[in-house]
ROTORDO-703700 format. One record per residue: residue in three letters; z, x, y of N, C-alpha, C in turn. Coordinates in steps of 0.02 Angstrom, whole numbers, plus 50000, padded with zeros to 5 digits. Each point is the difference from the previous one (the first is absolute). Last residue first. Layout:
+--------+-------+-------+-------+-------+-------+-------+-------+-------+-------+
! residu !   n_z !   n_x !   n_y !  ca_z !  ca_x !  ca_y !   c_z !   c_x !   c_y !
+--------+-------+-------+-------+-------+-------+-------+-------+-------+-------+
!    ALA !     Z !     X !     Y !     Z !     X !     Y !     Z !     X !     Y !
...
+--------+-------+-------+-------+-------+-------+-------+-------+-------+-------+
// end
This chain:
+--------+-------+-------+-------+-------+-------+-------+-------+-------+-------+
! residu !   n_z !   n_x !   n_y !  ca_z !  ca_x !  ca_y !   c_z !   c_x !   c_y !
+--------+-------+-------+-------+-------+-------+-------+-------+-------+-------+
!    PRO ! 49872 ! 50111 ! 51211 ! 49954 ! 50046 ! 50036 ! 50020 ! 50008 ! 50073 !
!    GLN ! 50167 ! 49952 ! 49785 ! 49966 ! 49965 ! 50054 ! 49953 ! 50049 ! 50035 !
!    GLU ! 50048 ! 50051 ! 49746 ! 50040 ! 49995 ! 50060 ! 49960 ! 49959 ! 50051 !
!    ILE ! 50011 ! 50082 ! 49710 ! 49968 ! 49971 ! 50060 ! 50049 ! 50000 ! 50058 !
!    VAL ! 49938 ! 50099 ! 49733 ! 50050 ! 50002 ! 50053 ! 49965 ! 49977 ! 50062 !
!    ILE ! 49949 ! 49966 ! 49718 ! 49981 ! 50014 ! 50069 ! 50062 ! 50004 ! 50044 !
!    ASP ! 49897 ! 49988 ! 49720 ! 50056 ! 50009 ! 50046 ! 49974 ! 50016 ! 50070 !
!    GLU ! 49831 ! 49862 ! 49857 ! 50035 ! 50063 ! 49989 ! 50059 ! 50003 ! 50049 !
!    THR ! 49861 ! 49813 ! 49998 ! 49984 ! 50020 ! 49932 ! 50034 ! 50066 ! 49982 !
!    VAL ! 49987 ! 49780 ! 50189 ! 50039 ! 50058 ! 49981 ! 49986 ! 50018 ! 49927 !
!    ALA ! 49851 ! 49872 ! 50199 ! 50026 ! 49991 ! 49932 ! 50034 ! 50065 ! 49979 !
!    TYR ! 49934 ! 49885 ! 50250 ! 50009 ! 50060 ! 49960 ! 50031 ! 49983 ! 49933 !
!    GLN ! 49955 ! 49858 ! 50199 ! 49939 ! 50012 ! 49962 ! 50006 ! 50058 ! 49951 !
!    CYS ! 50173 ! 49926 ! 50155 ! 49978 ! 49938 ! 49968 ! 49938 ! 50009 ! 49957 !
!    ALA ! 50093 ! 50178 ! 50134 ! 50041 ! 49986 ! 49941 ! 49977 ! 49938 ! 49963 !
!    LEU ! 49846 ! 50166 ! 50146 ! 50033 ! 49936 ! 50008 ! 50038 ! 49985 ! 49936 !
!    ARG ! 49951 ! 50254 ! 50088 ! 49972 ! 49946 ! 49961 ! 50039 ! 49936 ! 50016 !
!    VAL ! 49961 ! 50281 ! 50083 ! 50028 ! 49934 ! 50012 ! 49962 ! 49948 ! 49959 !
!    GLU ! 49948 ! 50238 ! 50021 ! 50060 ! 49992 ! 49959 ! 50029 ! 49930 ! 50005 !
!    GLU ! 49807 ! 50071 ! 50126 ! 49984 ! 50019 ! 49931 ! 50059 ! 49987 ! 49953 !
!    LYS ! 50011 ! 49970 ! 50241 ! 49973 ! 49944 ! 49963 ! 49986 ! 50016 ! 49927 !
!    ASP ! 50134 ! 50100 ! 50206 ! 49986 ! 50026 ! 49933 ! 49976 ! 49945 ! 49953 !
!    ASP ! 50058 ! 49958 ! 50229 ! 49967 ! 50065 ! 50005 ! 49978 ! 50026 ! 49932 !
!    HIS ! 50023 ! 49735 ! 50076 ! 50037 ! 50054 ! 49968 ! 49961 ! 50066 ! 50004 !
!    THR ! 49937 ! 49768 ! 50072 ! 50015 ! 50052 ! 50049 ! 50039 ! 50058 ! 49972 !
!    ALA ! 49807 ! 49818 ! 49889 ! 50071 ! 50013 ! 50010 ! 50009 ! 50057 ! 50050 !
!    ILE ! 49791 ! 49912 ! 49904 ! 50018 ! 49979 ! 50068 ! 50074 ! 50011 ! 50015 !
!    SER ! 49906 ! 50051 ! 49787 ! 49958 ! 50037 ! 50047 ! 50016 ! 49981 ! 50072 !
!    LEU ! 50096 ! 49896 ! 49801 ! 50037 ! 50056 ! 50029 ! 49959 ! 50040 ! 50050 !
!    ARG ! 49901 ! 49820 ! 49879 ! 50055 ! 49973 ! 50040 ! 50037 ! 50056 ! 50036 !
!    THR ! 49829 ! 50064 ! 49849 ! 49972 ! 49963 ! 50056 ! 50056 ! 49975 ! 50046 !
!    ALA ! 50060 ! 50111 ! 49799 ! 49970 ! 50046 ! 50048 ! 49973 ! 49963 ! 50061 !
!    GLN ! 50095 ! 49906 ! 49792 ! 50040 ! 50001 ! 50061 ! 49968 ! 50042 ! 50055 !
!    GLU ! 49920 ! 49975 ! 49770 ! 49976 ! 49950 ! 50047 ! 50040 ! 49998 ! 50065 !
!    ASP ! 50017 ! 50230 ! 49873 ! 49987 ! 49933 ! 49974 ! 49976 ! 49954 ! 50055 !
!    ALA ! 50104 ! 50262 ! 49915 ! 49951 ! 49970 ! 50045 ! 49981 ! 49933 ! 49971 !
!    ARG ! 50242 ! 50119 ! 49953 ! 49933 ! 49984 ! 49976 ! 49956 ! 49974 ! 50056 !
!    VAL ! 50224 ! 50151 ! 49953 ! 49973 ! 49963 ! 50057 ! 49927 ! 49987 ! 49982 !
!    PRO ! 50229 ! 50075 ! 49845 ! 49929 ! 49990 ! 50012 ! 49985 ! 49958 ! 50062 !
!    GLY ! 50225 ! 50151 ! 49991 ! 49968 ! 49954 ! 49954 ! 49929 ! 49988 ! 50020 !
!    GLU ! 50189 ! 50060 ! 50177 ! 49992 ! 50030 ! 49933 ! 49971 ! 49948 ! 49955 !
!    THR ! 50017 ! 49947 ! 50225 ! 50014 ! 50071 ! 50009 ! 49997 ! 50039 ! 49934 !
!    ILE ! 49903 ! 49765 ! 50123 ! 50016 ! 50026 ! 49934 ! 50009 ! 50076 ! 50007 !
!    ARG ! 50027 ! 49788 ! 50180 ! 49973 ! 50066 ! 49989 ! 50022 ! 50023 ! 49931 !
!    VAL ! 49959 ! 49738 ! 50095 ! 50048 ! 50052 ! 49981 ! 49963 ! 50066 ! 49992 !
!    ALA ! 49968 ! 49725 ! 50105 ! 49974 ! 50068 ! 49988 ! 50057 ! 50048 ! 49985 !
!    CYS ! 49991 ! 49754 ! 50055 ! 50034 ! 50027 ! 49941 ! 49976 ! 50071 ! 49983 !
!    THR ! 49911 ! 49860 ! 50180 ! 50070 ! 50016 ! 50015 ! 50038 ! 50028 ! 49941 !
!    GLY ! 49760 ! 49914 ! 50029 ! 50014 ! 50072 ! 49998 ! 50072 ! 50019 ! 50012 !
!    CYS ! 49855 ! 49781 ! 49986 ! 50037 ! 50022 ! 50059 ! 50015 ! 50075 ! 50002 !
!    THR ! 49879 ! 49875 ! 49822 ! 49967 ! 49986 ! 50063 ! 50037 ! 50028 ! 50061 !
!    ALA ! 50043 ! 49985 ! 49744 ! 49963 ! 50058 ! 50025 ! 49964 ! 49988 ! 50066 !
!    ASN ! 50160 ! 49857 ! 49866 ! 49928 ! 49985 ! 49996 ! 49956 ! 50055 ! 50029 !
!    GLY ! 50254 ! 49958 ! 49986 ! 49969 ! 50038 ! 49946 ! 49926 ! 49988 ! 49991 !
!    GLY ! 50144 ! 49901 ! 50172 ! 50022 ! 49979 ! 49934 ! 49966 ! 50035 ! 49943 !
!    CYS ! 49985 ! 50030 ! 50251 ! 49949 ! 49958 ! 49967 ! 50019 ! 49979 ! 49929 !
!    ASN ! 50181 ! 50038 ! 50202 ! 49950 ! 50042 ! 49969 ! 49952 ! 49955 ! 49962 !
!    ILE ! 50248 ! 49991 ! 50132 ! 49933 ! 49981 ! 50020 ! 49950 ! 50050 ! 49972 !
!    ARG ! 50229 ! 50027 ! 49953 ! 49994 ! 49927 ! 49998 ! 49929 ! 49977 ! 50016 !
!    LYS ! 50057 ! 50229 ! 49998 ! 50034 ! 49977 ! 49939 ! 49992 ! 49925 ! 49992 !
!    THR ! 49927 ! 50117 ! 50194 ! 49950 ! 49990 ! 49947 ! 50031 ! 49984 ! 49933 !
!    ILE ! 50125 ! 50055 ! 50201 ! 49978 ! 49930 ! 49997 ! 49950 ! 49988 ! 49944 !
!    GLY ! 50117 ! 50227 ! 49968 ! 50011 ! 49955 ! 50056 ! 49978 ! 49929 ! 49987 !
!    THR ! 49893 ! 50154 ! 49826 ! 50054 ! 50018 ! 50046 ! 50005 ! 49948 ! 50055 !
!    HIS ! 49899 ! 50029 ! 49723 ! 49994 ! 49976 ! 50069 ! 50060 ! 50024 ! 50042 !
!    PRO ! 49976 ! 50029 ! 49763 ! 49954 ! 50046 ! 50032 ! 49992 ! 49983 ! 50074 !
!    SER ! 50221 ! 49953 ! 49840 ! 49942 ! 49971 ! 50033 ! 49956 ! 50054 ! 50030 !
!    LEU ! 50213 ! 49929 ! 49803 ! 49972 ! 50050 ! 50046 ! 49939 ! 49968 ! 50033 !
!    GLY ! 50132 ! 49900 ! 49820 ! 50037 ! 50000 ! 50063 ! 49978 ! 50054 ! 50049 !
!    ASN ! 49899 ! 49939 ! 49782 ! 50058 ! 50044 ! 49994 ! 50038 ! 50009 ! 50065 !
!    ASP ! 49798 ! 49870 ! 49980 ! 50041 ! 49975 ! 49945 ! 50064 ! 50040 ! 49990 !
!    LEU ! 49836 ! 50073 ! 50158 ! 50034 ! 49939 ! 50023 ! 50046 ! 49972 ! 49946 !
!    LEU ! 49867 ! 50188 ! 49943 ! 50048 ! 50017 ! 50053 ! 50039 ! 49938 ! 50021 !
!    VAL ! 49827 ! 49968 ! 49846 ! 50056 ! 50036 ! 49969 ! 50052 ! 50017 ! 50053 !
!    SER ! 49800 ! 49900 ! 50074 ! 50042 ! 49953 ! 49963 ! 50060 ! 50034 ! 49969 !
!    ARG ! 49839 ! 50135 ! 50110 ! 50035 ! 49957 ! 50048 ! 50048 ! 49952 ! 49964 !
!    LEU ! 49858 ! 50138 ! 49865 ! 50052 ! 50037 ! 50035 ! 50040 ! 49956 ! 50048 !
!    ASN ! 49882 ! 49923 ! 49768 ! 49983 ! 50001 ! 50071 ! 50058 ! 50031 ! 50039 !
!    ALA ! 49945 ! 50062 ! 49737 ! 50034 ! 49951 ! 50043 ! 49978 ! 50010 ! 50073 !
!    GLY ! 49940 ! 50131 ! 49794 ! 49951 ! 49957 ! 50034 ! 50031 ! 49949 ! 50047 !
!    ASP ! 50159 ! 50090 ! 49818 ! 49937 ! 50035 ! 50014 ! 49950 ! 49951 ! 50030 !
!    ALA ! 50260 ! 49952 ! 50034 ! 49950 ! 49996 ! 49947 ! 49937 ! 50038 ! 50022 !
!    CYS ! 50231 ! 50080 ! 50105 ! 49960 ! 49939 ! 49999 ! 49952 ! 50002 ! 49941 !
!    GLU ! 50243 ! 50120 ! 50128 ! 49948 ! 50000 ! 49949 ! 49960 ! 49935 ! 50006 !
!    ILE ! 50144 ! 50149 ! 50194 ! 49997 ! 49940 ! 49959 ! 49942 ! 50006 ! 49950 !
!    THR ! 50166 ! 50142 ! 50195 ! 49948 ! 50006 ! 49950 ! 50004 ! 49938 ! 49955 !
!    GLU ! 50081 ! 50079 ! 50270 ! 50011 ! 49965 ! 49937 ! 49941 ! 50011 ! 49953 !
!    GLY ! 50017 ! 50080 ! 50232 ! 50059 ! 50025 ! 49965 ! 50015 ! 49965 ! 49934 !
!    ASP ! 49804 ! 49947 ! 50135 ! 50060 ! 49988 ! 50041 ! 50064 ! 50019 ! 49962 !
!    TYR ! 49813 ! 50001 ! 49836 ! 49989 ! 49977 ! 50068 ! 50067 ! 49989 ! 50034 !
!    THR ! 49858 ! 50062 ! 49753 ! 50055 ! 50024 ! 50040 ! 49984 ! 49984 ! 50073 !
!    ILE ! 49921 ! 49914 ! 49740 ! 49984 ! 50001 ! 50071 ! 50062 ! 50026 ! 50035 !
!    GLU ! 49893 ! 50011 ! 49731 ! 50055 ! 49995 ! 50047 ! 49974 ! 50005 ! 50071 !
!    PRO ! 49895 ! 49922 ! 49737 ! 49998 ! 50040 ! 50061 ! 50061 ! 49988 ! 50044 !
!    MET ! 49987 ! 49983 ! 49728 ! 50000 ! 49958 ! 50059 ! 50000 ! 50044 ! 50062 !
+--------+-------+-------+-------+-------+-------+-------+-------+-------+-------+
// end
């Protein structure tokens, strides 16, 4: 089972689990501030669940288009948690 390390906590999840769902189900959130309440609900339209992957696979995928308009300096390492399937251990942080 892959492990996710985020905000000082490590949690296990099923292989292929949705990163955003796993975080929220474990009392963690990829969202900050008001976006914890106001977001697209995991539909990949708002970008508020973006996380930086500091260790583990950063796959090129369909998120490239949505992230191309993001303001993050390190877009290569940033992925939307709502679109990321966890298949290996990862360490993430807020971008």
